[in-house]
Backbone as CSV, one residue per row, in Angstrom:
resi,resn,N_x,N_y,N_z,CA_x,CA_y,CA_z,C_x,C_y,C_z
1,MET,-8.169,-2.112,25.986,-7.702,-3.013,24.926,-7.033,-2.214,23.814
2,ARG,-5.985,-2.797,23.241,-5.291,-2.165,22.138,-5.951,-2.541,20.804
3,GLY,-5.596,-1.796,19.756,-6.126,-2.081,18.432,-5.022,-2.070,17.395
4,MET,-5.180,-2.916,16.380,-4.225,-2.954,15.280,-4.969,-2.862,13.952
5,MET,-4.365,-2.174,12.989,-4.891,-2.101,11.629,-3.824,-2.607,10.674
6,LEU,-4.192,-3.521,9.799,-3.266,-3.997,8.780,-3.604,-3.329,7.461
7,ALA,-2.680,-2.527,6.972,-2.881,-1.797,5.728,-1.715,-2.064,4.790
8,GLY,-1.346,-3.324,4.664,-0.226,-3.703,3.805,-0.699,-4.279,2.495
9,GLY,0.063,-5.225,1.987,-0.288,-5.865,0.727,0.195,-5.077,-0.474
10,ALA,0.225,-5.758,-1.599,0.714,-5.138,-2.834,-0.365,-4.378,-3.579
11,GLY,-1.637,-4.613,-3.243,-2.718,-3.907,-3.921,-2.837,-4.248,-5.390
12,THR,-2.451,-5.473,-5.758,-2.442,-5.827,-7.184,-3.826,-5.797,-7.810
13,ARG,-4.855,-6.090,-7.024,-6.207,-6.098,-7.593,-6.681,-4.696,-7.951
14,LEU,-6.038,-3.681,-7.391,-6.423,-2.304,-7.693,-5.453,-1.627,-8.660
15,PHE,-4.564,-2.385,-9.271,-3.662,-1.811,-10.274,-4.504,-1.245,-11.437
16,PRO,-4.183,-0.063,-11.974,-3.022,0.802,-11.693,-3.247,1.840,-10.595
17,LEU,-4.446,1.832,-9.958,-4.668,2.796,-8.876,-3.619,2.656,-7.778
18,SER,-3.209,1.411,-7.522,-2.257,1.169,-6.445,-0.873,1.729,-6.753
19,ARG,-0.639,2.140,-7.989,0.628,2.815,-8.302,0.618,4.248,-7.782
20,VAL,-0.566,4.790,-7.571,-0.685,6.170,-7.098,-0.541,6.231,-5.580
21,SER,-1.248,5.330,-4.895,-1.158,5.292,-3.440,-1.604,3.929,-2.945
22,SER,-1.334,3.661,-1.686,-1.746,2.416,-1.056,-3.239,2.177,-1.235
23,LYS,-3.610,0.907,-1.326,-5.032,0.559,-1.425,-5.830,1.220,-0.317
24,GLN,-5.299,1.180,0.898,-6.049,1.669,2.056,-6.077,3.193,2.156
25,LEU,-5.422,3.878,1.211,-5.510,5.333,1.133,-6.346,5.794,-0.054
26,GLN,-6.902,4.843,-0.801,-7.802,5.199,-1.880,-9.068,5.841,-1.302
27,PRO,-9.714,6.741,-2.053,-10.922,7.381,-1.526,-12.120,6.444,-1.528
28,VAL,-12.812,6.410,-0.409,-14.136,5.793,-0.350,-15.110,6.950,-0.155
29,TYR,-15.678,7.384,-1.238,-16.493,8.594,-1.360,-15.693,9.818,-0.947
30,ASP,-15.788,10.259,0.316,-15.198,11.544,0.688,-14.081,11.446,1.722
31,LYS,-13.621,10.229,1.983,-12.566,10.041,2.982,-11.619,8.929,2.537
32,PRO,-10.373,8.955,3.012,-9.478,7.829,2.721,-10.040,6.549,3.331
33,MET,-9.824,5.444,2.660,-10.359,4.168,3.121,-9.991,3.875,4.572
34,ILE,-8.773,4.232,4.978,-8.294,3.873,6.311,-9.104,4.543,7.416
35,TYR,-9.824,5.627,7.109,-10.654,6.286,8.107,-11.718,5.335,8.661
36,TYR,-12.227,4.441,7.812,-13.368,3.611,8.220,-12.981,2.553,9.253
37,PRO,-11.929,1.765,9.039,-11.528,0.848,10.112,-11.020,1.563,11.353
38,LEU,-10.400,2.731,11.180,-9.968,3.498,12.346,-11.177,3.927,13.166
39,ALA,-12.246,4.355,12.488,-13.478,4.719,13.195,-14.086,3.511,13.894
40,THR,-13.980,2.328,13.281,-14.491,1.106,13.911,-13.817,0.875,15.254
41,LEU,-12.503,1.026,15.316,-11.780,0.849,16.575,-12.131,1.948,17.576
42,MET,-12.169,3.180,17.118,-12.455,4.291,18.021,-13.858,4.186,18.608
43,ASN,-14.817,3.784,17.794,-16.191,3.644,18.283,-16.325,2.547,19.330
44,ALA,-15.349,1.636,19.372,-15.346,0.581,20.391,-14.581,1.011,21.638
45,GLY,-14.139,2.260,21.674,-13.429,2.772,22.841,-11.947,2.493,22.845
46,ILE,-11.395,2.062,21.714,-9.969,1.723,21.633,-9.171,2.966,21.265
47,ARG,-8.144,3.257,22.054,-7.383,4.494,21.869,-5.906,4.267,21.603
48,GLU,-5.379,3.079,21.887,-3.992,2.744,21.541,-4.030,1.888,20.285
49,ILE,-3.531,2.420,19.175,-3.712,1.780,17.878,-2.383,1.723,17.133
50,HIS,-2.112,0.569,16.556,-0.873,0.318,15.821,-1.229,-0.002,14.370
51,LEU,-0.703,0.781,13.435,-0.966,0.559,12.015,0.243,-0.084,11.371
52,ILE,0.009,-1.181,10.661,1.080,-1.900,9.970,0.880,-1.761,8.469
53,SER,1.932,-1.340,7.781,1.878,-1.198,6.327,3.261,-1.470,5.751
54,THR,3.395,-1.237,4.456,4.668,-1.471,3.790,5.648,-0.340,4.113
55,PRO,6.945,-0.601,4.063,7.910,0.483,4.287,7.702,1.645,3.322
56,HIS,7.267,1.347,2.104,7.044,2.392,1.108,5.877,3.294,1.472
57,ASP,4.809,2.715,2.029,3.581,3.469,2.279,3.522,4.097,3.663
58,LEU,4.323,3.627,4.609,4.244,4.138,5.976,4.423,5.662,6.076
59,PRO,5.368,6.271,5.340,5.490,7.728,5.451,4.220,8.467,5.057
60,VAL,3.481,7.934,4.086,2.246,8.590,3.665,1.170,8.441,4.744
61,PHE,1.072,7.251,5.337,0.120,7.066,6.432,0.433,8.016,7.584
62,ARG,1.711,8.174,7.899,2.092,9.101,8.965,1.696,10.530,8.611
63,GLU,1.827,10.878,7.340,1.465,12.223,6.899,-0.046,12.431,7.000
64,VAL,-0.814,11.422,6.656,-2.273,11.532,6.650,-2.846,11.490,8.067
65,LEU,-2.329,10.591,8.901,-2.933,10.337,10.215,-2.173,10.946,11.382
66,GLY,-0.879,11.158,11.215,-0.071,11.692,12.300,0.012,10.729,13.471
67,ASP,0.131,11.277,14.664,0.231,10.428,15.863,-1.120,10.216,16.530
68,GLY,-2.185,10.750,15.903,-3.534,10.544,16.391,-3.992,11.488,17.473
69,HIS,-3.123,12.408,17.939,-3.492,13.257,19.076,-4.704,14.125,18.762
70,GLN,-4.883,14.481,17.479,-6.019,15.334,17.113,-7.354,14.643,17.334
71,TRP,-7.309,13.313,17.444,-8.538,12.539,17.718,-8.486,11.895,19.103
72,GLY,-7.501,12.244,19.896,-7.413,11.702,21.240,-6.976,10.255,21.302
73,VAL,-6.284,9.798,20.257,-5.788,8.423,20.249,-4.269,8.446,20.088
74,ASP,-3.663,7.312,20.402,-2.208,7.166,20.301,-1.914,6.218,19.151
75,LEU,-1.486,6.777,18.027,-1.199,5.992,16.832,0.297,5.720,16.723
76,SER,0.635,4.447,16.532,2.018,4.067,16.263,2.037,3.229,14.988
77,TYR,3.239,2.933,14.505,3.365,2.325,13.186,4.387,1.197,13.185
78,GLY,4.125,0.212,12.332,5.044,-0.896,12.141,5.099,-1.291,10.675
79,ALA,6.201,-1.893,10.265,6.415,-2.225,8.858,6.259,-3.717,8.602
80,GLN,5.562,-4.043,7.521,5.496,-5.405,6.988,6.309,-5.382,5.683
81,PRO,7.535,-5.865,5.714,8.433,-5.695,4.570,7.878,-6.239,3.261
82,GLU,7.163,-7.354,3.323,6.550,-7.919,2.122,5.297,-8.667,2.551
83,PRO,4.344,-8.855,1.624,3.101,-9.541,1.993,3.388,-10.934,2.551
84,GLY,3.023,-11.134,3.813,3.284,-12.414,4.461,2.072,-12.989,5.162
85,GLY,0.892,-12.463,4.837,-0.325,-12.963,5.444,-0.810,-12.091,6.587
86,ILE,-2.118,-12.172,6.848,-2.710,-11.359,7.904,-2.139,-11.742,9.268
87,ALA,-1.961,-13.037,9.499,-1.454,-13.480,10.799,-0.032,-12.985,11.051
88,GLN,0.699,-12.677,9.993,2.044,-12.139,10.183,2.013,-10.795,10.901
89,ALA,0.925,-10.058,10.714,0.792,-8.766,11.388,0.812,-8.934,12.896
90,VAL,0.278,-10.047,13.386,0.270,-10.304,14.827,1.700,-10.462,15.331
91,VAL,2.536,-11.144,14.557,3.942,-11.320,14.934,4.675,-9.982,14.882
92,ILE,4.424,-9.208,13.827,5.084,-7.910,13.681,4.711,-6.982,14.834
93,GLY,3.469,-7.089,15.298,2.993,-6.203,16.364,3.262,-6.693,17.768
94,GLU,4.149,-7.666,17.921,4.387,-8.269,19.237,4.742,-7.236,20.296
95,ASN,5.650,-6.331,19.995,6.063,-5.345,20.993,4.921,-4.407,21.367
96,PHE,4.051,-4.142,20.424,2.886,-3.307,20.705,1.869,-4.058,21.549
97,ILE,1.633,-5.318,21.216,0.622,-6.114,21.908,1.004,-6.373,23.359
98,GLN,2.265,-6.703,23.594,2.780,-6.930,24.947,1.928,-7.924,25.742
99,SER,1.535,-9.001,25.071,0.772,-10.092,25.697,-0.598,-9.656,26.217
100,GLU,-1.097,-8.512,25.737,-2.404,-8.011,26.148,-3.449,-8.325,25.076
101,PRO,-4.733,-8.331,25.426,-5.779,-8.519,24.414,-5.749,-7.378,23.389
102,PHE,-6.160,-7.677,22.176,-6.175,-6.649,21.133,-7.220,-6.990,20.077
103,THR,-7.614,-5.964,19.358,-8.516,-6.112,18.214,-7.729,-5.838,16.944
104,LEU,-7.890,-6.696,15.960,-7.241,-6.524,14.660,-8.319,-6.286,13.611
105,VAL,-8.169,-5.220,12.836,-9.101,-4.939,11.741,-8.292,-4.699,10.475
106,LEU,-8.799,-5.204,9.363,-8.122,-5.009,8.090,-8.463,-3.642,7.519
107,GLY,-7.465,-3.019,6.912,-7.612,-1.641,6.457,-8.537,-1.449,5.292
108,ASP,-8.968,-2.528,4.633,-9.895,-2.376,3.511,-11.293,-2.889,3.849
109,ASN,-11.563,-3.086,5.128,-12.882,-3.552,5.566,-13.680,-2.404,6.168
110,ILE,-14.912,-2.251,5.707,-15.792,-1.178,6.160,-17.027,-1.806,6.791
111,PHE,-17.339,-1.381,8.015,-18.523,-1.855,8.717,-19.447,-0.669,8.977
112,HIS,-20.742,-0.884,8.762,-21.722,0.161,9.061,-22.872,-0.461,9.826
113,GLY,-23.124,0.086,11.003,-24.178,-0.450,11.851,-23.610,-0.965,13.159
114,PRO,-24.483,-1.355,14.075,-24.054,-1.792,15.414,-23.498,-3.206,15.413
115,ILE,-22.195,-3.329,15.174,-21.577,-4.658,15.074,-21.279,-5.267,16.440
116,GLY,-21.374,-4.472,17.496,-21.164,-5.000,18.837,-19.715,-5.121,19.257
117,LEU,-18.800,-4.463,18.545,-17.386,-4.577,18.907,-17.121,-3.983,20.284
118,GLY,-17.755,-2.852,20.592,-17.546,-2.235,21.895,-17.918,-3.171,23.033
119,ARG,-19.007,-3.908,22.858,-19.424,-4.868,23.881,-18.415,-5.997,24.019
120,GLU,-17.916,-6.489,22.895,-16.936,-7.577,22.945,-15.630,-7.114,23.580
121,VAL,-15.230,-5.896,23.281,-14.003,-5.350,23.873,-14.156,-5.207,25.379
122,ALA,-15.309,-4.679,25.806,-15.523,-4.448,27.234,-15.630,-5.747,28.028
123,ASN,-16.176,-6.787,27.396,-16.450,-8.028,28.118,-15.455,-9.144,27.823
124,HIS,-14.430,-8.849,27.041,-13.502,-9.900,26.634,-12.769,-10.491,27.836
125,ASP,-12.825,-11.808,27.955,-12.168,-12.467,29.086,-11.270,-13.623,28.635
126,GLY,-10.748,-13.517,27.420,-9.826,-14.533,26.920,-10.331,-15.180,25.652
127,GLY,-9.408,-15.865,24.971,-9.760,-16.534,23.725,-9.848,-15.574,22.563
128,ALA,-10.598,-15.981,21.555,-10.719,-15.194,20.331,-12.187,-15.032,19.961
129,VAL,-12.493,-13.903,19.335,-13.835,-13.634,18.830,-13.713,-13.234,17.366
130,ILE,-14.523,-13.873,16.525,-14.612,-13.492,15.118,-16.077,-13.221,14.790
131,TRP,-16.308,-12.713,13.613,-17.666,-12.404,13.193,-18.027,-13.221,11.958
132,GLY,-19.318,-13.433,11.745,-19.798,-14.121,10.553,-20.806,-13.246,9.829
133,TYR,-20.663,-13.143,8.505,-21.534,-12.269,7.715,-22.060,-13.048,6.515
134,PRO,-23.386,-13.058,6.295,-23.948,-13.832,5.177,-23.604,-13.216,3.820
135,VAL,-23.098,-14.047,2.902,-22.730,-13.591,1.560,-23.250,-14.581,0.524
136,ASP,-23.347,-14.102,-0.711,-23.805,-14.961,-1.802,-22.685,-15.824,-2.365
137,ASP,-21.435,-15.401,-2.140,-20.296,-16.091,-2.735,-19.291,-16.510,-1.671
138,PRO,-19.680,-17.379,-0.744,-18.785,-17.735,0.358,-17.489,-18.393,-0.090
139,GLN,-17.441,-18.890,-1.336,-16.225,-19.535,-1.831,-15.023,-18.586,-1.833
140,ARG,-15.273,-17.280,-1.783,-14.191,-16.296,-1.825,-13.578,-16.007,-0.455
141,TYR,-14.170,-16.578,0.605,-13.793,-16.162,1.953,-13.505,-17.363,2.851
142,GLY,-13.050,-17.053,4.081,-13.102,-18.044,5.127,-14.559,-18.215,5.537
143,VAL,-14.987,-19.448,5.740,-16.403,-19.734,5.992,-16.564,-20.424,7.342
144,ILE,-17.533,-19.939,8.150,-17.806,-20.495,9.470,-18.973,-21.484,9.385
145,GLU,-18.816,-22.614,10.068,-19.912,-23.565,10.239,-20.290,-23.601,11.716
146,PHE,-21.592,-23.389,12.011,-22.104,-23.422,13.371,-22.867,-24.717,13.617
147,ASP,-22.952,-25.114,14.898,-23.866,-26.191,15.247,-25.217,-25.589,15.637
148,GLU,-26.164,-26.418,16.046,-27.509,-25.945,16.336,-27.565,-25.026,17.544
149,PHE,-26.528,-25.024,18.359,-26.490,-24.173,19.544,-25.674,-22.898,19.323
150,GLY,-25.172,-22.696,18.101,-24.409,-21.500,17.784,-22.928,-21.593,18.038
151,ALA,-22.440,-22.779,18.398,-20.997,-22.951,18.597,-20.317,-23.191,17.254
152,VAL,-19.072,-22.742,17.133,-18.334,-22.908,15.885,-17.867,-24.353,15.749
153,LEU,-18.222,-24.967,14.619,-17.771,-26.326,14.325,-16.511,-26.328,13.483
154,SER,-16.445,-25.429,12.498,-15.303,-25.431,11.589,-15.153,-24.070,10.937
155,ILE,-13.937,-23.826,10.440,-13.644,-22.672,9.591,-12.853,-23.198,8.409
156,GLU,-13.322,-22.916,7.216,-12.631,-23.346,6.004,-12.256,-22.132,5.169
157,GLU,-11.059,-22.152,4.612,-10.582,-21.054,3.788,-10.933,-21.301,2.328
158,LYS,-11.790,-20.444,1.787,-12.193,-20.484,0.373,-12.559,-21.906,-0.079
159,PRO,-13.543,-22.537,0.571,-13.901,-23.918,0.224,-14.652,-24.006,-1.100
160,ASP,-14.440,-25.076,-1.834,-15.187,-25.304,-3.069,-16.650,-25.605,-2.781
161,ASP,-16.900,-26.280,-1.651,-18.256,-26.645,-1.260,-18.519,-26.107,0.147
162,PRO,-18.869,-24.810,0.270,-19.023,-24.194,1.600,-20.119,-24.874,2.424
163,ARG,-19.857,-24.972,3.724,-20.828,-25.572,4.632,-21.829,-24.555,5.162
164,SER,-21.617,-23.287,4.851,-22.576,-22.248,5.215,-22.349,-21.057,4.290
165,HIS,-23.160,-20.030,4.477,-22.996,-18.791,3.717,-22.429,-17.683,4.590
166,LEU,-21.826,-18.053,5.723,-21.290,-17.057,6.641,-19.793,-16.884,6.427
167,ALA,-19.423,-15.733,5.873,-18.019,-15.409,5.651,-17.436,-14.731,6.881
168,VAL,-16.132,-14.836,7.041,-15.429,-14.198,8.157,-14.894,-12.844,7.690
169,PRO,-15.453,-11.736,8.184,-14.912,-10.415,7.835,-13.551,-10.186,8.484
170,GLY,-12.905,-9.102,8.072,-11.574,-8.789,8.579,-11.593,-8.060,9.900
171,LEU,-12.179,-8.693,10.916,-12.259,-8.122,12.249,-12.122,-9.252,13.261
172,TYR,-11.162,-9.124,14.181,-10.849,-10.209,15.101,-10.457,-9.628,16.461
173,VAL,-10.904,-10.284,17.534,-10.481,-9.939,18.891,-9.718,-11.131,19.458
174,TYR,-8.507,-10.884,19.942,-7.652,-11.961,20.427,-7.121,-11.646,21.820
175,ASP,-6.839,-12.704,22.567,-6.087,-12.505,23.797,-4.590,-12.532,23.469
176,GLY,-3.762,-12.327,24.494,-2.326,-12.192,24.269,-1.632,-13.429,23.753
177,THR,-2.280,-14.602,23.835,-1.645,-15.819,23.325,-1.570,-15.836,21.808
178,ALA,-2.237,-14.897,21.147,-2.260,-14.892,19.683,-0.857,-14.770,19.099
179,VAL,0.024,-14.053,19.774,1.382,-13.875,19.243,2.113,-15.214,19.196
180,VAL,2.095,-15.948,20.295,2.762,-17.254,20.330,2.140,-18.191,19.309
181,ARG,0.823,-18.182,19.225,0.133,-19.038,18.263,0.533,-18.682,16.831
182,ALA,0.612,-17.380,16.531,0.978,-16.955,15.183,2.412,-17.365,14.849
183,LYS,3.294,-17.284,15.832,4.683,-17.690,15.604,4.798,-19.183,15.314
184,ASP,3.869,-19.953,15.831,3.908,-21.405,15.634,3.288,-21.850,14.311
185,LEU,2.655,-20.923,13.602,2.004,-21.288,12.346,3.043,-21.590,11.268
186,LYS,2.689,-22.493,10.376,3.515,-22.772,9.210,2.935,-22.044,7.997
187,PRO,3.788,-21.498,7.159,3.280,-20.807,5.970,2.433,-21.731,5.104
188,SER,1.423,-21.146,4.487,0.550,-21.901,3.596,1.244,-22.141,2.265
189,ALA,0.536,-22.743,1.332,1.101,-23.029,0.016,1.516,-21.756,-0.713
190,ARG,0.865,-20.658,-0.378,1.238,-19.390,-1.026,2.283,-18.620,-0.221
191,GLY,2.847,-19.279,0.803,3.953,-18.704,1.555,3.566,-17.671,2.588
192,GLU,2.303,-17.698,3.044,1.835,-16.711,3.999,1.338,-17.364,5.283
193,LEU,1.342,-16.581,6.371,0.741,-17.024,7.626,-0.739,-16.653,7.577
194,GLU,-1.590,-17.665,7.506,-3.004,-17.447,7.249,-3.766,-17.154,8.538
195,ILE,-4.651,-16.170,8.479,-5.464,-15.825,9.638,-6.427,-16.950,9.979
196,THR,-6.861,-17.715,8.981,-7.733,-18.854,9.256,-7.018,-19.879,10.133
197,ASP,-5.740,-20.088,9.877,-4.983,-21.037,10.696,-4.858,-20.540,12.141
198,LEU,-4.702,-19.239,12.314,-4.655,-18.687,13.666,-5.989,-18.890,14.371
199,ASN,-7.076,-18.645,13.650,-8.400,-18.849,14.242,-8.641,-20.326,14.568
200,LEU,-8.139,-21.203,13.716,-8.282,-22.634,13.982,-7.503,-23.057,15.219
201,SER,-6.392,-22.393,15.487,-5.627,-22.691,16.692,-6.476,-22.439,17.935
202,PHE,-7.183,-21.314,17.946,-8.091,-21.027,19.059,-9.261,-22.017,19.076
203,LEU,-9.805,-22.329,17.903,-10.943,-23.257,17.829,-10.564,-24.633,18.374
204,ASN,-9.387,-25.116,17.988,-8.950,-26.442,18.434,-8.767,-26.519,19.946
205,ASP,-8.529,-25.379,20.576,-8.387,-25.336,22.029,-9.700,-24.974,22.725
206,GLY,-10.773,-24.895,21.941,-12.072,-24.550,22.515,-12.166,-23.118,22.983
207,GLU,-11.398,-22.212,22.352,-11.332,-20.824,22.813,-11.717,-19.833,21.721
208,LEU,-12.538,-20.274,20.771,-12.997,-19.396,19.700,-14.513,-19.249,19.769
209,ARG,-14.966,-18.019,19.650,-16.393,-17.734,19.606,-16.668,-16.855,18.393
210,ALA,-17.802,-17.072,17.749,-18.164,-16.284,16.579,-19.493,-15.580,16.826
211,VAL,-19.593,-14.355,16.340,-20.802,-13.545,16.448,-21.378,-13.372,15.052
212,GLU,-22.613,-13.785,14.871,-23.254,-13.623,13.568,-23.840,-12.219,13.468
213,LEU,-23.427,-11.491,12.438,-23.898,-10.123,12.264,-25.346,-10.108,11.802
214,GLU,-26.107,-9.155,12.327,-27.517,-9.046,11.981,-27.692,-8.510,10.562
215,ARG,-28.917,-8.634,10.061,-29.196,-8.242,8.681,-29.145,-6.732,8.479
216,ASN,-29.209,-5.965,9.579,-29.155,-4.506,9.450,-27.723,-3.972,9.445
217,ILE,-26.749,-4.880,9.392,-25.337,-4.498,9.346,-24.840,-4.600,7.900
218,THR,-23.978,-3.676,7.533,-23.335,-3.747,6.223,-21.839,-3.940,6.398
219,TRP,-21.315,-4.923,5.691,-19.868,-5.148,5.656,-19.415,-5.045,4.209
220,LEU,-18.401,-4.234,3.975,-17.870,-4.029,2.633,-16.372,-4.301,2.635
221,ASP,-15.935,-5.139,1.716,-14.516,-5.412,1.495,-14.121,-4.653,0.237
222,SER,-13.307,-3.604,0.406,-13.079,-2.653,-0.683,-11.790,-2.909,-1.447
223,GLY,-11.463,-4.164,-1.681,-10.175,-4.487,-2.269,-10.136,-4.651,-3.775
224,THR,-11.273,-4.455,-4.461,-11.297,-4.530,-5.926,-11.898,-3.248,-6.475
225,HIS,-11.730,-3.017,-7.769,-12.315,-1.824,-8.371,-13.826,-1.793,-8.175
226,GLU,-14.469,-2.945,-8.365,-15.922,-3.003,-8.254,-16.369,-2.743,-6.814
227,SER,-15.709,-3.399,-5.845,-16.110,-3.223,-4.451,-15.751,-1.830,-3.939
228,LEU,-14.685,-1.242,-4.467,-14.325,0.120,-4.089,-15.411,1.094,-4.547
229,LEU,-15.898,0.888,-5.761,-16.989,1.730,-6.268,-18.265,1.490,-5.486
230,ASP,-18.570,0.226,-5.191,-19.759,-0.094,-4.397,-19.695,0.578,-3.028
231,SER,-18.517,0.549,-2.412,-18.355,1.160,-1.093,-18.593,2.661,-1.156
232,SER,-18.023,3.300,-2.166,-18.216,4.747,-2.311,-19.681,5.090,-2.535
233,ASN,-20.339,4.321,-3.374,-21.752,4.580,-3.642,-22.601,4.371,-2.397
234,PHE,-22.260,3.349,-1.610,-23.009,3.083,-0.382,-22.838,4.225,0.612
235,ILE,-21.590,4.644,0.852,-21.338,5.728,1.801,-22.006,7.013,1.328
236,ALA,-21.927,7.289,0.028,-22.554,8.496,-0.512,-24.058,8.480,-0.284
237,ALA,-24.686,7.332,-0.518,-26.142,7.231,-0.345,-26.536,7.438,1.110
238,ILE,-25.789,6.820,2.032,-26.081,6.967,3.453,-25.936,8.425,3.889
239,GLU,-24.831,9.048,3.492,-24.573,10.405,3.948,-25.561,11.400,3.364
240,LYS,-25.912,11.224,2.098,-26.842,12.156,1.464,-28.252,11.997,2.019
241,ARG,-28.654,10.765,2.272,-30.018,10.523,2.751,-30.183,10.905,4.222
242,GLN,-29.177,10.571,5.048,-29.331,10.758,6.486,-28.714,12.048,7.006
243,GLY,-27.851,12.674,6.218,-27.334,13.974,6.603,-26.162,13.949,7.569
244,TYR,-25.610,12.785,7.825,-24.420,12.732,8.674,-23.325,11.952,7.967
245,LYS,-22.092,12.204,8.349,-20.971,11.533,7.711,-20.640,10.237,8.439
246,VAL,-20.296,9.226,7.670,-19.823,7.960,8.207,-18.314,8.070,8.414
247,ALA,-17.841,7.683,9.594,-16.403,7.671,9.895,-15.766,9.051,9.834
248,CYS,-16.488,10.065,10.268,-15.870,11.370,10.500,-15.113,11.260,11.820
249,LEU,-13.803,11.170,11.768,-13.009,10.858,12.946,-13.093,11.956,14.008
250,GLU,-13.229,13.195,13.575,-13.373,14.290,14.532,-14.675,14.145,15.315
251,GLU,-15.738,13.783,14.628,-17.030,13.605,15.289,-17.001,12.397,16.219
252,VAL,-16.382,11.297,15.762,-16.261,10.109,16.609,-15.473,10.443,17.870
253,ALA,-14.348,11.120,17.701,-13.501,11.453,18.849,-14.245,12.309,19.863
254,PHE,-15.000,13.286,19.391,-15.740,14.165,20.295,-16.873,13.408,20.987
255,ASN,-17.615,12.617,20.225,-18.736,11.876,20.805,-18.273,10.827,21.813
256,MET,-17.082,10.259,21.591,-16.553,9.255,22.508,-15.886,9.881,23.740
257,GLY,-15.763,11.197,23.751,-15.121,11.861,24.871,-13.607,11.784,24.847
258,PHE,-13.049,11.479,23.680,-11.591,11.399,23.559,-10.949,12.786,23.563
259,VAL,-11.701,13.793,23.118,-11.189,15.160,23.041,-12.252,16.109,23.603
260,SER,-11.804,17.256,24.057,-12.713,18.273,24.587,-13.250,19.139,23.452
261,GLY,-14.226,19.969,23.774,-14.757,20.899,22.787,-13.703,21.863,22.282
262,ASP,-12.857,22.361,23.184,-11.801,23.285,22.771,-10.788,22.589,21.864
263,GLU,-10.458,21.344,22.201,-9.475,20.618,21.397,-9.997,20.355,19.993
264,ILE,-11.245,19.927,19.872,-11.771,19.626,18.546,-11.989,20.905,17.747
265,ALA,-12.322,22.000,18.432,-12.463,23.279,17.742,-11.129,23.702,17.141
266,HIS,-10.043,23.474,17.873,-8.710,23.808,17.368,-8.372,22.957,16.139
267,THR,-8.724,21.671,16.182,-8.474,20.778,15.042,-9.255,21.238,13.815
268,ILE,-10.510,21.601,14.015,-11.343,22.027,12.894,-10.837,23.352,12.328
269,GLU,-10.387,24.246,13.204,-9.883,25.542,12.756,-8.673,25.383,11.844
270,ALA,-7.896,24.309,12.035,-6.696,24.085,11.221,-7.020,23.472,9.860
271,MET,-8.263,23.057,9.642,-8.638,22.451,8.360,-8.790,23.524,7.287
272,PRO,-8.504,23.176,6.035,-8.814,24.107,4.946,-10.318,24.230,4.768
273,ARG,-10.755,25.331,4.188,-12.182,25.502,3.899,-12.622,24.420,2.913
274,SER,-13.607,23.637,3.310,-14.031,22.493,2.507,-15.383,22.012,3.014
275,PRO,-16.097,21.202,2.225,-17.359,20.624,2.724,-17.152,19.799,3.990
276,TYR,-15.992,19.121,4.099,-15.724,18.324,5.293,-15.622,19.221,6.524
277,ARG,-14.901,20.340,6.400,-14.804,21.268,7.528,-16.173,21.838,7.870
278,SER,-16.949,22.188,6.859,-18.285,22.737,7.105,-19.156,21.758,7.872
279,TYR,-19.028,20.458,7.526,-19.800,19.454,8.241,-19.354,19.379,9.688
280,CYS,-18.043,19.367,9.936,-17.537,19.284,11.306,-18.002,20.479,12.131
281,GLU,-17.975,21.659,11.534,-18.433,22.854,12.246,-19.905,22.725,12.615
282,ARG,-20.690,22.236,11.684,-22.144,22.126,11.903,-22.483,21.003,12.884
283,ALA,-21.864,19.841,12.698,-22.240,18.659,13.475,-21.629,18.645,14.874
284,ILE,-20.435,19.240,15.011,-19.739,19.147,16.292,-19.836,20.458,17.079
285,LEU,-19.566,21.568,16.390,-19.536,22.848,17.091,-20.906,23.484,17.205
286,GLY,-21.842,23.069,16.325,-23.205,23.571,16.407,-23.374,24.953,15.806
């Protein structure tokens, strides 16, 4: 299965930080934000990955991530000329998707814990899969309503009176029909192709399934100053307490068998002397 990351948008909520660099390149503790969704895809066994961002920011992403060979993945890039909604990324990525199943993750979403994406990728047999995460403020998100048997009844975008406390995180698995469905969507009142409308297209055809995340999972949306700080503090606490790094791409690549010991040693040798390099030497090379 292929993977896509959307790292576009104007980043207005992070102004003036967004004048320095893309939102998804802001630091989350000790790594660029984009490392975390990339690790989410890699941990699910996905190696063909397409990153979509603004024409202005794409050169920086290429400089930071390259073509992915150092992690045993194939990274390609696409441009979203202006903010047009999450579902627009599906249309932009048509040539990459090639009517095949794919996973889409938003570049400012951080997941920690066993979310089960690898299982969904391995067992995907059509339709769409989304996730549900309990939040205190569901009015800010797309909200899932389940029936007593766990089937999805409805999805509402930022409802005034939510029917549940389960928000839809920025992680989606789609079959190849998603491109045609996205092309058929009409822009919302704010002029964007809404991901909720794409999910509703699958729901209306009886082809949408939702997975409720367990309480031991953490989902962080790092798109505001407050949530960016919360994310950094969370990652720092985990790493300091447990002694391992979250979303160390070199470690993920080696553990997943994407690269050999010699290959990862060469990658680490090219790093400048730093705490990050020291961790890679200790955790991977022993």
